[in-house]
KOLFIMAR-997227 format. One record per residue (C-alpha): residue in three letters; x, y, z. Coordinates in steps of 0.2 Angstrom, whole numbers, plus 5000, padded with zeros to 4 digits. Each point is the difference from the previous one (the first is absolute). Example, Ala and Ser with C-alpha at 12.3 -4.5 7.8 and 13.67 -1.06 7.14 Angstrom:
BEGIN
PT|ala|5062|4978|5039
PT|ser|5006|5017|4997
***
This chain:
BEGIN
PT|unk|5018|4259|5193
PT|unk|4986|4990|4994
PT|unk|4997|4994|4982
PT|unk|4981|4998|4997
PT|unk|4994|4989|4986
PT|unk|4984|5008|4996
PT|unk|4994|4985|4990
PT|unk|5002|4990|5016
PT|unk|4990|5011|5009
PT|unk|4986|4998|4988
PT|unk|5001|4983|4997
PT|unk|4998|4995|5018
PT|unk|4986|5013|5004
PT|unk|4984|4995|5007
PT|unk|4985|5004|4989
PT|unk|4991|5016|5007
PT|unk|4990|5016|4995
PT|unk|5014|5006|4989
PT|unk|5000|4986|4989
PT|unk|4982|4999|5000
PT|unk|5001|5019|4993
PT|unk|5012|4996|4986
PT|unk|4990|4984|4995
PT|unk|4983|5012|4999
PT|unk|5007|5013|4991
PT|unk|5011|4990|4988
PT|unk|4985|4988|4996
PT|unk|4988|5015|4998
PT|unk|5012|5007|4986
PT|unk|5000|4983|4993
PT|unk|4981|4999|5000
PT|unk|4998|5015|4990
PT|unk|5015|4996|4989
PT|unk|4990|4984|4995
PT|unk|4984|5010|4999
PT|unk|5008|5012|4987
PT|unk|5007|4986|4990
PT|unk|4986|4989|4999
PT|unk|4987|5013|4997
PT|unk|5003|5000|4981
PT|unk|4992|4983|4998
PT|unk|4985|5005|5011
PT|unk|4996|5016|4988
PT|unk|5006|4991|4983
PT|unk|4982|4993|4994
PT|unk|4993|5018|5003
PT|unk|5016|5010|4993
PT|unk|4999|4989|4984
PT|unk|4982|5004|4998
PT|unk|5001|5019|5003
PT|unk|5015|5003|4988
PT|unk|4998|4986|4989
PT|unk|5016|4992|5002
PT|unk|5005|4985|4991
PT|unk|5007|4984|5010
PT|unk|5018|5005|4994
PT|unk|4999|5017|5006
PT|unk|4992|4996|5017
PT|unk|5014|4988|5003
PT|unk|5014|5012|4995
PT|unk|4992|5013|5011
PT|unk|5000|4987|5015
PT|unk|5019|4997|4997
PT|unk|5005|5019|5003
PT|unk|4998|4999|5018
PT|unk|5010|4984|5001
PT|unk|5014|5007|4989
PT|unk|5001|5015|5012
PT|unk|5001|4987|5015
PT|unk|5015|4992|4993
PT|unk|5009|5015|4997
PT|unk|4994|5008|5018
PT|unk|5007|4985|5009
PT|unk|5017|5001|4992
PT|unk|5001|5020|5002
PT|unk|4993|5002|5018
PT|unk|5007|4984|5006
PT|unk|5018|5008|4997
PT|unk|4995|5017|5005
PT|unk|4995|4995|5019
PT|unk|5017|4995|5004
PT|unk|5005|5018|4996
PT|unk|4985|5009|5006
PT|unk|4992|4990|5013
PT|unk|4986|4988|4999
PT|unk|4987|5011|5008
PT|unk|5000|5014|4988
PT|unk|5001|4988|4985
PT|unk|4985|4991|5006
PT|unk|4991|5017|5002
PT|unk|5005|5005|4982
PT|unk|4993|4984|4993
PT|unk|4984|5002|5010
PT|unk|4997|5017|4992
PT|unk|5004|4992|4983
PT|unk|4989|4986|5001
PT|unk|4985|5008|5009
PT|unk|5001|5017|4992
PT|unk|5001|4993|4981
PT|unk|4987|4986|5004
PT|unk|4988|5014|5006
PT|unk|5004|5010|4985
PT|unk|4995|4984|4989
PT|unk|4982|5004|5005
PT|unk|5002|5017|4991
PT|unk|5008|4994|4984
PT|unk|4992|5005|4985
PT|unk|5008|4988|4987
PT|unk|5011|4985|4999
PT|unk|5016|5011|4999
PT|unk|4997|5009|5016
PT|unk|4993|4983|5008
PT|unk|5016|4990|4995
PT|unk|5012|5014|5005
PT|unk|4992|5001|5017
PT|unk|5000|4980|5001
PT|unk|5019|5000|4997
PT|unk|5004|5014|5012
PT|unk|4990|4991|5013
PT|unk|5009|4985|4996
PT|unk|5016|5007|5005
PT|unk|4994|5002|5017
PT|unk|4991|4982|5001
PT|unk|5016|4992|4995
PT|unk|5011|5011|5011
PT|unk|4992|4999|5016
PT|unk|5000|4981|5001
PT|unk|5019|4997|5003
PT|unk|5002|5014|5012
PT|unk|4985|4996|5010
PT|unk|5006|4981|5001
PT|unk|5017|5005|5004
PT|unk|4994|5012|5015
PT|unk|4988|4986|5006
PT|unk|5015|4987|4998
PT|unk|5011|5012|5010
PT|unk|4990|5002|5015
PT|unk|4992|4983|5002
PT|unk|5007|4988|5013
PT|unk|5009|4986|4991
PT|unk|4989|4986|5007
PT|unk|4984|5007|4992
PT|unk|5007|5010|4986
PT|unk|4993|4988|4986
PT|unk|4984|5000|5008
PT|unk|4999|5020|5002
PT|unk|5006|5002|4982
PT|unk|4987|4988|4994
PT|unk|4985|5008|5009
PT|unk|5006|5017|4993
PT|unk|5001|4992|4983
PT|unk|4983|4994|5002
PT|unk|4994|5019|4999
PT|unk|5002|4999|4981
PT|unk|4985|4987|5000
PT|unk|4991|5011|5012
PT|unk|5002|5014|4989
PT|unk|4993|4989|4984
PT|unk|4985|4995|5011
PT|unk|4996|5018|5004
PT|unk|5002|5005|4982
PT|unk|4989|4987|4994
PT|unk|4987|5003|5014
PT|unk|4999|5019|4997
PT|unk|4999|4998|4982
PT|unk|4985|4989|5002
PT|unk|4992|5015|5011
PT|unk|5006|5015|4991
PT|unk|5001|4994|4982
PT|unk|4980|4999|4996
PT|unk|4996|5016|5009
PT|unk|5015|5012|4998
PT|unk|5010|4993|4985
PT|unk|5017|4994|4998
PT|unk|5008|5016|5005
PT|unk|4993|4998|5018
PT|unk|5012|4986|5003
PT|unk|5015|5009|4997
PT|unk|4995|5014|5011
PT|unk|5002|4989|5016
PT|unk|5019|5000|4997
PT|unk|5000|5018|5009
PT|unk|4999|4991|5017
PT|unk|5019|4997|5001
PT|unk|5003|5018|4995
PT|unk|4990|5006|5016
PT|unk|5008|4987|5011
PT|unk|5018|5005|4993
PT|unk|5003|5012|5015
PT|unk|4996|4986|5012
PT|unk|5011|4988|4991
PT|unk|5014|5012|5001
PT|unk|4998|5002|5018
PT|unk|4999|4982|5005
PT|unk|5010|4990|4988
PT|unk|5018|5000|5005
PT|unk|5015|5003|4990
PT|unk|5012|4985|4998
PT|unk|5012|5000|5015
PT|unk|5014|4996|4989
PT|unk|4998|5015|4990
PT|unk|4999|5011|5016
PT|unk|5015|4994|5005
PT|unk|5010|5002|4984
PT|unk|4993|5018|4999
PT|unk|5007|5003|5018
PT|unk|4983|5001|5008
PT|unk|5005|4989|5014
PT|unk|4988|5008|5013
PT|unk|4985|4996|4989
PT|unk|5007|4982|4998
PT|unk|5002|4997|5018
PT|unk|4982|5006|5003
PT|unk|4993|4989|4987
PT|unk|5011|4985|5007
PT|unk|4993|5003|5016
PT|unk|4982|4999|4993
PT|unk|5004|4984|4990
PT|unk|5008|4992|5016
PT|unk|4996|5009|5016
PT|unk|5012|4990|5009
PT|unk|5014|5008|4990
PT|unk|5009|5014|5009
PT|unk|5014|5010|4991
PT|unk|5015|5006|5010
PT|unk|5012|5015|4996
PT|unk|5014|4994|4987
PT|unk|4990|4986|4993
PT|unk|5004|4997|4983
PT|unk|4987|4994|4987
PT|unk|5005|4986|4987
PT|unk|4991|4991|4987
PT|unk|5005|4982|4995
PT|unk|5007|4999|4983
PT|unk|5001|4984|4990
PT|unk|5012|5003|4985
PT|unk|5002|4988|4984
PT|unk|5013|5001|4987
PT|unk|4995|5006|4984
PT|unk|4986|5010|4994
PT|unk|4984|4995|5008
PT|unk|4991|4998|4984
PT|unk|5013|4987|4993
PT|unk|4998|4991|5017
PT|unk|4983|4995|4996
PT|unk|5007|4989|4987
PT|unk|5014|4992|5010
PT|unk|5000|4985|5012
PT|unk|4988|4990|4990
PT|unk|4986|5014|5001
PT|unk|5000|5003|4981
PT|unk|4986|4989|4995
PT|unk|4990|5004|5015
PT|unk|5002|5019|4997
PT|unk|4994|4998|4983
PT|unk|4986|4988|5005
PT|unk|4993|5012|5014
PT|unk|5000|5014|4987
PT|unk|4989|4990|4989
PT|unk|4989|4996|5015
PT|unk|4997|5018|5004
PT|unk|4997|5004|4981
PT|unk|4986|4986|5000
PT|unk|4992|5004|5017
PT|unk|4998|5019|4996
PT|unk|4994|4996|4983
PT|unk|4985|4989|5006
PT|unk|4996|5013|5015
PT|unk|5000|5015|4988
PT|unk|4992|4992|4986
PT|unk|4985|4994|5012
PT|unk|5000|5017|5010
PT|unk|4998|5008|4984
PT|unk|4988|4989|4988
PT|unk|4990|4990|5014
PT|unk|4985|5011|5000
PT|unk|5000|5004|4982
PT|unk|5000|4980|4995
PT|unk|4988|4997|5013
PT|unk|4988|5013|4993
PT|unk|5003|4992|4984
PT|unk|4996|4983|5007
PT|unk|4982|5008|5004
PT|unk|5004|5005|5018
PT|unk|4993|5018|5005
PT|unk|5013|5013|5006
PT|unk|4997|4998|5018
PT|unk|5003|4981|4999
PT|unk|5015|5003|4990
PT|unk|5007|5012|5012
PT|unk|4996|4988|5014
PT|unk|5012|4987|4992
PT|unk|5014|5012|5001
PT|unk|4996|5003|5018
PT|unk|5000|4981|5005
PT|unk|5016|4998|4991
PT|unk|5008|5012|5011
PT|unk|4994|4993|5015
PT|unk|5006|4983|4995
PT|unk|5017|5009|4998
PT|unk|5001|5002|5019
PT|unk|4996|4983|5004
PT|unk|5012|4994|4988
PT|unk|5014|5011|5007
PT|unk|4997|4996|5018
PT|unk|4996|4981|4998
PT|unk|5014|4997|4987
PT|unk|5013|5008|5012
PT|unk|4993|4990|5014
PT|unk|5002|4984|4990
PT|unk|5016|5005|4993
PT|unk|5008|5002|5017
PT|unk|4996|4982|5003
PT|unk|5002|4991|4983
PT|unk|5011|5012|4990
PT|unk|4996|5015|4991
PT|unk|5006|4994|4983
PT|unk|4988|4985|5001
PT|unk|4985|5012|5003
PT|unk|5004|5011|4986
PT|unk|5001|4985|4988
PT|unk|4983|4994|5006
PT|unk|4992|5018|5000
PT|unk|5005|5003|4982
PT|unk|4992|4984|4994
PT|unk|4985|5004|5009
PT|unk|5000|5017|4993
PT|unk|5001|4994|4983
PT|unk|4986|4987|5002
PT|unk|4988|5013|5008
PT|unk|5003|5012|4987
PT|unk|4998|4989|4986
PT|unk|4983|4995|5007
PT|unk|4994|5017|5002
PT|unk|4994|5001|4981
PT|unk|4988|4985|5002
PT|unk|4982|5001|5004
PT|unk|5001|4996|5018
PT|unk|4987|5000|5015
PT|unk|5002|5017|5009
PT|unk|5007|4991|5016
PT|unk|5013|4991|4990
PT|unk|5005|5016|4990
PT|unk|5001|5011|5016
PT|unk|5011|4986|5007
PT|unk|5012|5000|4985
PT|unk|5002|5018|5001
PT|unk|5004|4999|5018
PT|unk|5013|4987|4996
PT|unk|5007|5010|4986
PT|unk|5003|5015|5011
PT|unk|5008|4989|5014
PT|unk|5012|4992|4988
PT|unk|5005|5016|4990
PT|unk|4999|5016|5010
PT|unk|5004|4990|5016
PT|unk|5013|4990|4991
PT|unk|5008|5015|4995
PT|unk|5003|5005|5018
PT|unk|5007|4984|5005
PT|unk|5012|5001|4985
PT|unk|5008|5016|5008
PT|unk|5004|4989|5015
PT|unk|5006|4986|4988
PT|unk|5013|5013|4992
PT|unk|5006|5006|5017
PT|unk|5003|4982|5006
PT|unk|5009|4996|4983
PT|unk|5014|5014|5001
PT|unk|5013|5001|5014
PT|unk|4999|5015|5010
PT|unk|5013|5010|4992
PT|unk|4991|5001|4983
PT|unk|4982|4997|5006
PT|unk|4994|5017|4996
PT|unk|5009|5001|4984
PT|unk|4991|4983|4996
PT|unk|4982|5006|5005
PT|unk|5003|5016|4990
PT|unk|5006|4993|4984
PT|unk|4987|4986|4999
PT|unk|4984|5009|5005
PT|unk|5006|5015|4988
PT|unk|5002|4988|4986
PT|unk|4984|4991|5005
PT|unk|4990|5016|4998
PT|unk|5002|4997|4980
PT|unk|4986|4987|5004
PT|unk|4990|5012|5008
PT|unk|5001|5012|4985
PT|unk|4996|4985|4989
PT|unk|4984|4993|5008
PT|unk|4988|5015|4996
PT|unk|5008|5000|4982
PT|unk|4998|4981|4998
PT|unk|4982|5002|5005
PT|unk|4996|5013|4988
PT|unk|5007|4990|4986
PT|unk|4990|4985|5005
PT|unk|4984|5010|5001
PT|unk|5004|5009|4983
PT|unk|5002|4983|4991
PT|unk|4984|4994|5007
PT|unk|5005|4983|5007
PT|unk|4986|4989|5009
PT|unk|4999|5005|5017
PT|unk|5008|4984|5007
PT|unk|5016|5002|4988
PT|unk|5003|5017|5009
PT|unk|5001|4993|5017
PT|unk|5011|4985|4994
PT|unk|5012|5012|4993
PT|unk|5000|5010|5017
PT|unk|5004|4983|5008
PT|unk|5014|4994|4991
PT|unk|5012|5012|5009
PT|unk|4996|4989|5015
PT|unk|5006|4985|4994
PT|unk|5016|5008|4994
PT|unk|5002|5007|5017
PT|unk|4998|4984|5008
PT|unk|5013|4991|4989
PT|unk|5013|5015|5003
PT|unk|4998|4998|5019
PT|unk|5006|4981|4997
PT|unk|5016|5007|4995
PT|unk|5002|5012|5015
PT|unk|5013|4991|5013
PT|unk|5003|5009|5016
PT|unk|5018|4999|5003
PT|unk|5006|5003|5018
PT|unk|5015|5012|4995
PT|unk|5004|5016|5010
PT|unk|5014|5012|4996
PT|unk|5013|5002|5014
PT|unk|4999|5017|5007
PT|unk|5015|5011|4998
PT|unk|4999|5009|5016
PT|unk|4984|4996|5009
PT|unk|4996|5019|5005
PT|unk|5003|5017|4994
PT|unk|4998|5015|5010
PT|unk|4987|5012|4993
***
């Protein structure tokens, strides 16, 4: 009787059409996840005008989806281990698409805020599940590249949101931008058909025949024989996983990485929510202001891909420190009267070094923690970092409400970049791995 390590089969598989399909559907989900999250910044100027919102009300309204996203990541991240990633992803798609669609029908701020919160549950919940599914099926040698490409779908969603806003808002009103969210609901039957379930979950549920079929699609050379026993590698660490985040010299690094996520997400969501409004205040038209938001998300793709390439050669920690300093510099300069070409360049760099850097930060966290507590570290740090995402729109509302000079608004937005760069200086990677207590476990 053979013992088949499913992770070994997947790790050494050659990239094929099956991997392309998983990447395509996961990236498509992330694209609309990003679209639904960025959309608030696109409609904010029109929304404030139509409903007579104060900056503080607008900032609070923008945070509802982010608070929902924080809860969604915790709730649906845990449920997927029990009910499978595929069905949880489907529920999250229904939540973030369905309630974003209903946002376009909202009659007042109460209905709008409730829909944003419920959409946020799906927005936050789908991310860890899609990332986990992509990571599980990606061959080991290109796993980081595939996850980075998939993550870039968030920026593509932001570009789509900004671009459609420029086209739809003048002619059809802010409601029309929310109606685009119906597309994932239309595609959901295809997503359910072509997106695979976690092979580990299938084996735990006793669906070995389906698992064998999927493994053969992952690696066509794999042939299962009667009597084969599937096993999953297990790496156990003594003590509770959360406690282990602060052992073996990791305490300072863990706290600093939480601070890094908080600062980076604060910059991202402050800019996504308030950049168009601030640029209109500076005298730019709505179309130009939305083009700034679009360009920022284009920059994010280049920042993530380029930063990852440089990080493989010079070290990811160094790249993050430099990128955070560039983010602080570029954002602080946005409030000054600059020639158009320089202004566009600053916004491009700001997108590359905020949204792009956030994608790189996930890889940094994964490198920092040993395998036995890696998922726990990612979950806690990204979850706590969401408080920065919630704070960003509120901070912007406070700054606009007190009517600071334009350049001071952007300087305040830039300060977290300096803090994050300093925090990264205290993150030291330690090559410490737990000893596995039993290398395999029958499933």
